[in-house]
C-alpha positions as CSV (number, residue, x, y, z in Angstrom):
1,M,-2.5,-28.1,5.2
2,T,-3.0,-25.2,2.8
3,T,-0.9,-25.3,-0.6
4,K,-0.4,-22.3,-2.3
5,N,-1.2,-22.2,-6.1
6,Q,2.0,-22.0,-8.6
7,I,2.9,-19.1,-10.3
8,I,4.1,-19.7,-13.7
9,L,5.4,-17.4,-16.0
10,D,6.2,-18.5,-19.0
11,K,3.3,-18.7,-20.7
12,D,1.3,-16.2,-23.4
13,Y,-1.1,-14.6,-21.0
14,L,-0.8,-13.5,-17.4
15,N,-3.4,-12.6,-14.5
16,I,-3.1,-9.6,-11.9
17,N,-0.8,-11.6,-10.3
18,E,1.4,-13.2,-12.4
19,A,2.0,-9.9,-14.1
20,A,2.8,-8.0,-11.4
21,M,5.4,-10.4,-9.9
22,Y,6.9,-10.4,-14.4
23,M,7.5,-6.9,-13.9
24,G,8.7,-6.8,-10.5
25,C,5.9,-4.6,-8.1
26,T,2.8,-5.3,-6.1
27,P,-0.7,-5.9,-7.9
28,T,-1.4,-2.8,-6.7
29,G,1.5,-0.8,-8.0
30,F,0.8,-2.9,-11.4
31,R,-2.4,-1.7,-11.5
32,K,-1.2,1.6,-11.1
33,M,1.1,1.0,-14.2
34,A,-1.3,-0.4,-16.2
35,K,-3.5,2.1,-15.8
36,S,-0.8,5.0,-16.5
37,F,1.3,3.6,-19.4
38,D,-1.9,1.8,-21.0
39,I,-1.2,-1.8,-21.1
40,P,-3.3,-3.3,-23.2
41,S,-5.7,-6.0,-21.3
42,A,-8.5,-8.5,-21.8
43,K,-10.9,-9.4,-19.5
44,V,-12.4,-12.7,-19.6
45,P,-15.3,-15.0,-18.8
46,G,-15.7,-14.6,-14.7
47,G,-14.2,-11.1,-15.1
48,R,-10.6,-11.7,-14.3
49,I,-8.4,-9.4,-16.4
50,I,-5.9,-10.9,-18.2
51,Y,-2.1,-9.3,-19.8
52,R,-0.1,-10.6,-22.7
53,R,3.5,-11.2,-21.9
54,D,4.3,-10.0,-25.3
55,D,3.1,-6.4,-24.1
56,L,4.6,-6.7,-21.0
57,F,7.9,-7.4,-22.9
58,K,7.7,-4.4,-25.0
59,L,6.9,-2.1,-21.8
60,N,10.1,-3.5,-20.1
61,E,12.3,-3.1,-23.1
62,Q,11.1,0.8,-23.9
63,Y,10.2,2.1,-20.4
64,F,13.1,0.6,-18.0
65,T,16.1,-0.6,-20.0
66,A,18.7,2.5,-19.0
67,P,21.0,3.5,-22.4
68,A,24.2,3.0,-22.8
69,I,26.2,5.8,-20.5
70,R,29.2,6.6,-21.4
71,L,31.7,8.4,-19.1
72,A,34.5,11.3,-20.6
73,Q,37.6,10.3,-19.0
74,A,39.3,12.7,-16.2
75,I,42.3,14.4,-17.4
């Protein structure tokens, strides 16, 4: 019987799979997003790349929060 690793998203540093889940996309899509938006990352021993959750939160706030829209009333 195999067990899946739990993904915990409330820690300070996330690996690629956790970061992708946090951002709501696939790991491949997240890699493209990280390159396009130049998301800061760090390489840890073993060659893994990690991302700071605060940086991902700021990216969400900056790019994915739609401004309030006011619709004019029809006359």
